[in-house]
N, C-alpha and C positions, 0 to 999 in steps of 0.2 A: 859804319865802323869809324872809330877814332883815329886819327892820324898819330904817330908817334909823338909829335910835339903837343898834341890834345892829351894823350896819355900822361905824358910827363908833367903838364901843366896840372891835371887833376890830382896826381900823387904828390905834387909839391904844396898843393892846397887842401888836401883831404883832412889833414889834422888827425888826432887819435894816435899818439905815439906813446902809449902807457902799456908796458906789457905784463902778462898774467900767467900763472900756472894753474892747471886742472888736472883732476883726478881721473877724469872721465871724458868722453866726447863731449864738449860744451855745445855743439850745435850753434845755431845763429844767436840763441840767448845768452852765450857765455856762462852756462851753468857748470857746476861741479868745480868753481873756483876754489883752490887751496887757501885757507886762513894763514897768513904768514905770521911768524913766531915773534918777530919784531918790525917795528916801524909801521905795520898795519896797512901798508899801502902797496901799489902796484909799481913796477919800476918804470923808470923813464927811459924810453929808448932815444938813441940819437942816430937819426937816419941821414944820409947825404942826399944830395940832390938826384932827382929822378933823371934817369938816362936809358933810353931804348926802352921804355915803357916799364921799367923797374925801379925801385928805390930801396936800398939795402941798408941794414943796420951797419954804423960804422965804429960804434964802440960798444964794449960788453955792457949789458944791463944785467942787475943781479937782484935776485930775489931770496929772501929769507925763508926758507921752508922747514916747517917743523917735523919733529920726530914721528916716524912711521908713516909720513906721508909718501904717496907714489905719484910723480909727475909723469903724465902721458901727454898732455896737450899743451899748448901755449896760445895766449890770446892778445889781440891788441884792441884797446878801449879808447875811448873819447876822453876820459878823465882819470885822474890817479885814483879815484872811487868812486862807486856807483857808475854813471855813464852808460854807453851804448858800447856793446861788442861789435867790433868792426869787421873782424875776422879771426880765424882759428888756423893753427898749424899743427901737425904732429911733432911733438919733442924730438929733435935730430931728424926731422922730415927732410925729403928731398924729392918734391912733386914731380910726377913724370906722368905725361899724357900716354895714352896706350890704346890697343885696339884689340879685339879678341876674336878667337877661333872657336865657335861653340861646338864644332866638330871634334876638335882636339882638346876641347877645355882648357885652352892655354890664354894666358894673358901675354901680348906681344908688344916688345919695347926693344926697338934695335939696342945692342950693347947695354943692356939694362944694369949690369953690375952686381945684382943681387945673388945671394948663396942661399942654399938650402938651409932652411931652419931661419932665415932671417924674418924679423917680425914686421909686418906692413899692416897698413889701413887703406881703405877706399873711402874717399870723401868728395863732397862738392856737387852731388847728383846722385842720379841711378846708379846703383852699382851693378857689376855685370852678371849678377845671379841673383835670382830670388833668395837663395841661401845664405847671401852675403850682406851683413847689416852695415850700413854707413857708420863709420867711426869705431866700429869693432876692430881689435887686432886679430890677425891670421898670420899664418906662416907660409914661407915660400917651400914648395917641393918640386921636384923632378925640373931642375932648372937646367935651360940651355943658354947659349950665348944670347939669343934674342927673344926667348920664351921660357915662361913658368907656368907651374899650376898654383893653386892656393889650397892651404889645408886650415880646418878649423882648429886643429890641435898640433902640438909639437910632434913630428913622426907620422901624423895622420894620414888619411887617404886625401886625394884630391876631390875638391868641390866641384860639381856640375857647373860650368858656366853656360847659361842658358838665355841669355840675352844680350844684346849690345848695350853698353853703358850710356848713361846721358853725356852729353856734350861737354859739361863742366867737370865731371867726374874725373879725379886723378888718383893715383896710387903713389903711395909714401913710405918709405921706411919708418919706423917709429921706435924710439927709445923708451923704455918705461924705467923710471930711475926712482929708487926707494931710498929714502933717507933713514938711516938708523938712529940718527941723533939730528938735533936741530943743525942746519947747514944752509949753505948758500948755492943756489943754482945760478951759474952764469950763463946768459944767453949770448951766444956769439955770431949766431946767425937768424935773421928773419928778414925776408923779402917781401915787399910789396909789390906785387906783379899784377899789370893789366894787360898781359899778353895771352892769357889762357883763352 
């Protein structure tokens, strides 16, 4: 296990501060990247110094999104074009660790703050159900202060939570943003974290 100082050193020297937008779950390869309508390159992210095992974006990064594109995921790359995809995050995301109750079919997170019909995704490892696909958008249903269930459709029934998720799997809200015309996507939050 790395010390906090070790995590901070790695984050400060990792490189790859170029941000991208994706129309579908990019996985480890960075697939489904949106072709930008001007400039043709990814946005340069300005990250502060690492602290407590995290390194956060400190200035807005802007991408030129073409008309009719829907941004679902963001990526961080080693280069302004081509390069290696270092990590992906849901647009508007808020990664949360969770545990499951397979008897009650619930996802359990103390004071999660999600509301019914909130769009969410599971990613980063084995999902909590054979009926949940990593990176696919789902809906929160039957929410309570510390628990909620998951539906495949808006207003639909709860999915059977039939297994424990992988240790690295997180749940996050996701914002699917469709551009009616050419426009700018401002990325204000992107945290590189080694605490998971």
